[in-house]
N, C-alpha and C positions, 0 to 999 in steps of 0.2 A: 504494500500500500504506500503510495507516494505521499510524503508530507507536504502540506500546503506551504507555499513560500510566505514568509512574514511580510506584512504590509505596514507601511509607516505613514503617519499623518502628522501634520503640525496643527495643534489644537490650542486655542486660547485657554489659559489655566483656569479662568473663572467657570468654565463649563465642565471641568473635570470633577469626578467624584472626589470628595475630601481625602479618601484613603490614599490616592496617588500623590497628592500634595504632601501628605504626612510622610510617606515613604521617601519622596524626593528630599524632604528636609532631613530625614534620618541619614540618607546617603551623603548629603552635604556635610552634616555634622561629623561623619566618619572621615570623609575626604579631607576636611580642613583640620582634623585632629582635635576638634572641640570635644569630641567624645571618642573614647578608645575602643569601646565594645559595641556590638550590635544591640545588646540588651540595653545599655545606657542610652544610645542614640534613639532607639525605638521608644523607650519610656519617655524621654524628653520630648519627642515629636508627637506623642500621644497615639502611637500605633503599636499593635502587638508584634512580637518577634515573628510569629508565623505569617502575619500579613506582610511584614517587611520582606521576608524571604520569598513569599509568593509573588510579590509585585516588583521587587528590586531590579530585575532585568528588563522590565517593561516600561520604565520611565527614566527619562534623562532630560535635563534642561536643554533647550534648543541651542544655547550658546556653546554647550559642550560638544554638540555635533558639528558646529561651524568652526569654532576656534581650533586651530591646530589640525583639523581634519584627521583625527586619529580614530581608527576603527579597530575593533577586536574581531578577529576571525577564528572561529572554532572549526578545526579540521580533524576528521577521523581518518588516519592513514593506515594502510596495510603495513604489517610488520615485515618489511623487506629492505635490504640494503639500498641506500640512496634515496629512499622515499622522501624524507624530510629535506635533503639537499636539493632534490628536484623541485619541490614546492617553493623553497626559499629562492632558488635561482629564477623561477618563473616570476615570483613577486618582484625581485630586483630587476629583471629584464623589462617588466612593465612599468617601472618607475616608482615602485613602492619602496618605502624606507622602513625596514623591519626594526622596531624599537625594542620589543620583548618577544621571547619565545619560552613557553612553558610546555614541557612534554611529560606526559605520564608514562610510567613503566608499561611497556606493551603487555597485553593480555588478550587471549582469545584471538590471536592473529592480527590485532590492531592496536594502535596507539593514539590517544587523544592528544592533540596539540592545540595550544592557544597562541595566536600571534597578534601582537600589538603592531599595527601598521599605520604609518603616516602616509596619507594618500594624496597630498597636494601635487606630487609629481607624476601621478599615474597618467599613462599615455591614452587610456580609455576610461570609461566609467567603472565604478565599483561593481555594478551588476555584471558587466562584461568580464571583469576579472574573476568574479565568483563562478560564472559559467565556465570559464576556461579552466579554473581549478577543478570544478566538478567533473569535467571531461577527462581529467588525467586518470590513468589506470591505477595509480597508487592511492588515489583519493576515494574513500568510501562515502564520506559525507563532508559537506562544507557549508557553513552558515555564519551569518553575523547575528549574534544574539541581540535581542531587543535591549537597549540601554547599555 
């Protein structure tokens, strides 16, 4: 069964349910260091920890999406020699600047990789890059998580 592609919208904050605004505030508290733990940030924002974890990947302030043009890409790679190198080379060839790489220990023939990518130098759009990644034989799944 094919997963639906995520869709994104720019929405005026006054029409959002309050829970999203509280989660965004909790994320801000954590990112700025005003709070050190999710529990403290959630409590201070007036949201439960479970709600924070449920919605944290679905909300991000617009300026975070525009400033710096940094995107997180989650990739599930086949556990084969050169798979990560091939993906990183593709990102670089298309003008992406890899800022961070986190790879889990492979299990079940696959490894989860999260790449922080600065996209201002991309030679094509992000969607085209993702499609190109998905077409690679070493890539099982590739997506940009919401938020």
